[in-house]
N, C-alpha and C positions, 0 to 999 in steps of 0.2 A: 886905478884901485888902489884897495889902502891893502899894506903890506899885512901876511900871516901875522896873524899871536903870536907873541914868544910864550917856548915853552916854560908852563910850571911843572916844576916839581914836588916831591914830599923832601923833607930830610933825609941827605942820606940814600937817595936812590935816583941810577945815571937817571937823565933826560929822556923821552922816547923822544919817535924819532921825529923833523919838523916837515914844513909844506913841503922841501926839494923830494925827501928821502920820500914820503907816502905818493907825491902827485909820478915821481920815476918809475914804481913798484907798481899802480896799477895796475891791472892784468887788460883791458881793454885800453885801444889807441882812443887818448883824448889831447884837444887843443885849446887855450884859449887865446879868446879872439876881441880885441879890444875896441871901441864904438864906434872906429873908422875905417873898422873891419881888416884890423891888419892882427897877425899872430902873433900872439906877446910870449907862452909859454905850449910846447910841446913833451909827453915823454916819451920812453924808449917806446912806449908799442905803437909810437903815431910813426916816428922813426924808421920802427921796421916793417909798418905796411905801409910806409909809402914811399922809403927808398929814400926819405931824405931826413939829413941829421937837424936837434935843434936851433945847433948855430946859423945853417942855413935859412929855415924858414922865419927864425925872430924877423918881430919887426917887418915883414911882406906884405902884401897884401894878400888874405885867403884865398881869391879869384887865382895867385898866379901860383896856386898850391893844389889846388883842385875846385872841380865849379858846383855850388850847391845845388841839391837833384830840384828839378821845376815842380812849382810847388799853384796850384790856382790863387791867383788872389794872398799874396805874402806877406802876411801885418811884421812890420819887425818889433813890436810890443809881442807878438807872444814867442812862443819856439817854435821848432817845426822838426818834424819826427819823420822820416823815410823808411822802410823797411824792407829787406831784400834787390835793393836800387842800387841798381850800377851809376857810381861814382865816374867823373872822366877825372883822371890830371892830368895837370897843365903839361907835364913833359914828355906826352904819351901816354897812352896806355888807358885803363880801364882798374877799378875793383869793386867786386859786389861786398856791397857794405850794410847795416843799418846802422843808419844816419840820426842824431837826435841832438839836436840843437835848445841849448837851455840858456834860459838868461840866470843870468847872476842878480839874487835878492841884493836889495841898496847899490848897488853899484848898474844905472843908469847905462842902458849900449852895450853892454860887458857880457861875454853867452859863451859856454861850453860847447865844444863841440867834441860827440863822441861817438870810435866807428868803428863797430864790432864786425869784424871779417865773417860776413853772410856765409859764407862757401866753405868758410870752417864748421858754421853749424847746422848748415843747410840740411832739411831732412831729419835732423833727431829726431822727432817724435817716429819715423816712418822703423828706426832702428829697431825695437821690442817687436812690429810687424813683423820687419824683414824677416826675425830669427825664427820666428813662430813659422811663418811661410815655410823658410828651408827644412826646421825640422820636422813639416809636415810632409813636405817632398821627399827628404833622406829616406824615411823612412816604406814611402812610396815605393821612391827607385829602388831602395835596400832588398825589397820585395819582389822587384818586377827581373834584376838581375839575377836571385837566386831562382825564379821562374822560369826562364826564357832561355840564361843559357842552359839546361842543359839541354830541353829539345832541338836548339841549335846542333850543339855537337851530334848527336844523333843525324839528323837531315845533312848536315854536312858530309859524315860519314854512307849515307845512305847514298848522296849523290857520286862519293867517290868510286863506290861499288859498282853504278850507273854509268860511269866512264870508260867502264868497260867492254860495253852492249858498245854496239855498231852505230856510226849515226847519232848517237847523243850526246856527246863531246862538247860540240854548243852548247845543248841545252843545262847538261851539268855544269859548264863552266860561266854559266849565269847564275844558277843556284849558289855555287858554292862561290861566285864573286858577290852577290848579293848578304848570302850569311855573312862573310868574314865584316862585310859593312855593317850587318848590324850585329855583329858582335864587338868590333870598334868601340860603337854607342855604347855598348851595355858595359864596357871597361870602363868611359867617360864617367858613367855613372857610379860605377863603383869607388873610381877618384872622389865623387863627391858628398858618397853614403863615409869615408873611410874620417873613424870619428877614435883616432887615438892620437895623444896631446901629439902635438910639434916639439920639437928638439931646440928651445928657444934660449938666444945669445947675443951678448952685446959684440954688435956687428958693426964696422963703415961700411957704407951700402954701397961708397962709388966702387967698386972690385967688382961687387957683383952689379951693380950699372952698367956700367961697361965692358960684365962679359954679356950681356944680354943684347946690349946697344951690338956686340960685333957677329955674335947669334944672327941678331938680325936682316943684317945688310948679308950677309953672306946666303941667305935662304928668300925667305918670304920678303924682303923691305929691300930690294935689292935698287929698286924704283922711286926707292924714296929716301930722302937728303935725312939726318936724325943728326937735330943740333945739343947740345947739352947748356942749361942755364942753373952752372950748382951754385950751394952758398958753400964758403969754404972752409964756412968755422963749423961745418955741420957736424954734431956728438955723433959715437957709435946712437944707433936701432935696436931695440930687442925686437928678435925675428929667428927665424928659422930657414936658413938658403934659400932649400931646394923649395923651400916653399914662395920665399921674394920674386925668386928665378923663376917660377912658375908664371906668379900674379904678371909680374910684368913682363914676360915675352906674350902673354895671353893679350896684353891691352896693346903693347905694340903692334900684334897679328892683325888686330881687330882694328886697328889706326890705318895701316898696310890696306890693307881690304876694303876698308870703306874709301880707299883713297884711288884705288885702282885705275882709273882712266885720269884721273887727275896727274896734268903735267905736272903742276908746281907743288907737287906734297911735300906735305915738309912737316916731321915731327919734332918738337923738345920734349927731350928728359927737362926738369927741372927740382930744383931741391929746396929746402928752406926751412929757418927753425922758428916755430909760433912758437911765443912765449904767455902764456896766456889761456892756449888752448885744453880744452879739457870737455869731457864728455861723462857722462853715468850710465853704464851699461845694462843697466835696467831700472824702473824706478821705481824709487824708498834707495836705491846705490849710492856711494860716494862718488862725485865726481872724480875719472881719471886722469890725466892729464896724459893727453898726445901730442909732443910739439916738432915730431918727426915729421915734415912735410914729403910725398918723392910723386910728382905728379907728371904725366903723362898728357902732353898734348898736342892735336894735329888741328889743321887749317879745315880739316873737310868735312863735310853737310851734315853731321851730328848725327843723332838718334830721330828718327820720325817723333813726332810732339805729342800722339799717342800711346808713345809708350815711354815717352823720357820720363816719367814718376816711376816703372814697375822697371824698368832697365839690370835689376839685380835679382826679380824672382827668378824661381826655377822656372822655366818649358815658353821664358819670353824672349824674343829674338825681331829684331831689327829685317833680319838677311833671310831669301826665300829660304836657303839653305839651311838656318842654320836649326840648332834643336831648345835654342836657350840654354841648356849646361854652363855655357863657357863663365857669364859675367855671373853668375848665381856660384858655381865655385870660389870665382878670382874675391866675391865676399864673404864666404867663410873662411877661407886661406886668412886672410889677413881678422876677422874677425879671432879666426885659433892666437893668431898673431898677435889678440887685446888691442885690432887699430878697428877703424874704421873705413870703408871706401865711399867715394860719390859723385855724380856727375855732374857736371855745370857745362853749358854755355857760356864762356866769357871775352868780353874785349870787344875794340871795334877796329876792324872786322870782325864777327864773331867765331872762337877759337872752340872747337870741342875737351875739354879735362876732367881727366879720368886721375883725382885728388885721394892717394893715400895716406894717410894721419894713425904714423907709429908711435909709441910708446921709447922716451928716453931709454939708452939702456944702460949697465950699470958699468962705472968705471973702472 
């Protein structure tokens, strides 16, 4: 492969960035492969995505790092594209990416391979629809909460008066129990309808994740092993403390309940820093960086396929007794913190992944 051209500058100007600086700064993982399918260059983003250094990959066969997507009748003289596909890694595990292999003009056999983290951008097109659906549901829930709570208090008061009558204790206990259950549901709806701005601060996520883990192990997740897979260099995130605790505890509770009858139940709390991860909050708005990643991963069965694309919509639930407000509230709180939350099935064997992406906090 020919060496990159020397930088040409006008008199008195500082030289611009060269090939090495430009290649390293690309926000998408890129590998450069020679005609013998050996990796010649790997940028910083590919090091992060594949968890291998450029020095380790340099000169190695591509197959010793990752497995190319299966394509019917591949042609070496053409490029290759596979979107939202699972790539197996030679060291074990997998990653879901958009895989694009492009031939380099005037250099026969040389290719660039870009790997765009598909899970980080999965279902971005649904974010505006999801927000609109959530706003409609918030309005409906607020109205219902206001209208239902008043008669409930009257029913409960009447049941307490009736309980003094002879032989009525069992029936009135049933009435008050059911009224209390409905009132608890209304309280959850009111949490969902809270539109006050959050108190966003720059915060180290690890003490908060440790607190959520200890609360889970002391209560609803006593039967589950909770592991940690943390990035030690993760910078602070912009978040609201109470909200992120509520979000993580909700996801931990959902995971533990999904594996209630599972002998090898295991949850992993993971973090990572995703260079170049950014989204547009709405059409026509500038993209916003969301590099802080928090994942709640479990080895349970995952959501039923028919509702997987609608898990965060209000009143959608995969549990027979669920009201479909838990994940809708998770989505609302994460969006209120300026982030996004996504669901995916990843890896071999498949694992359930809830991925939270948040803005970086101010130094």
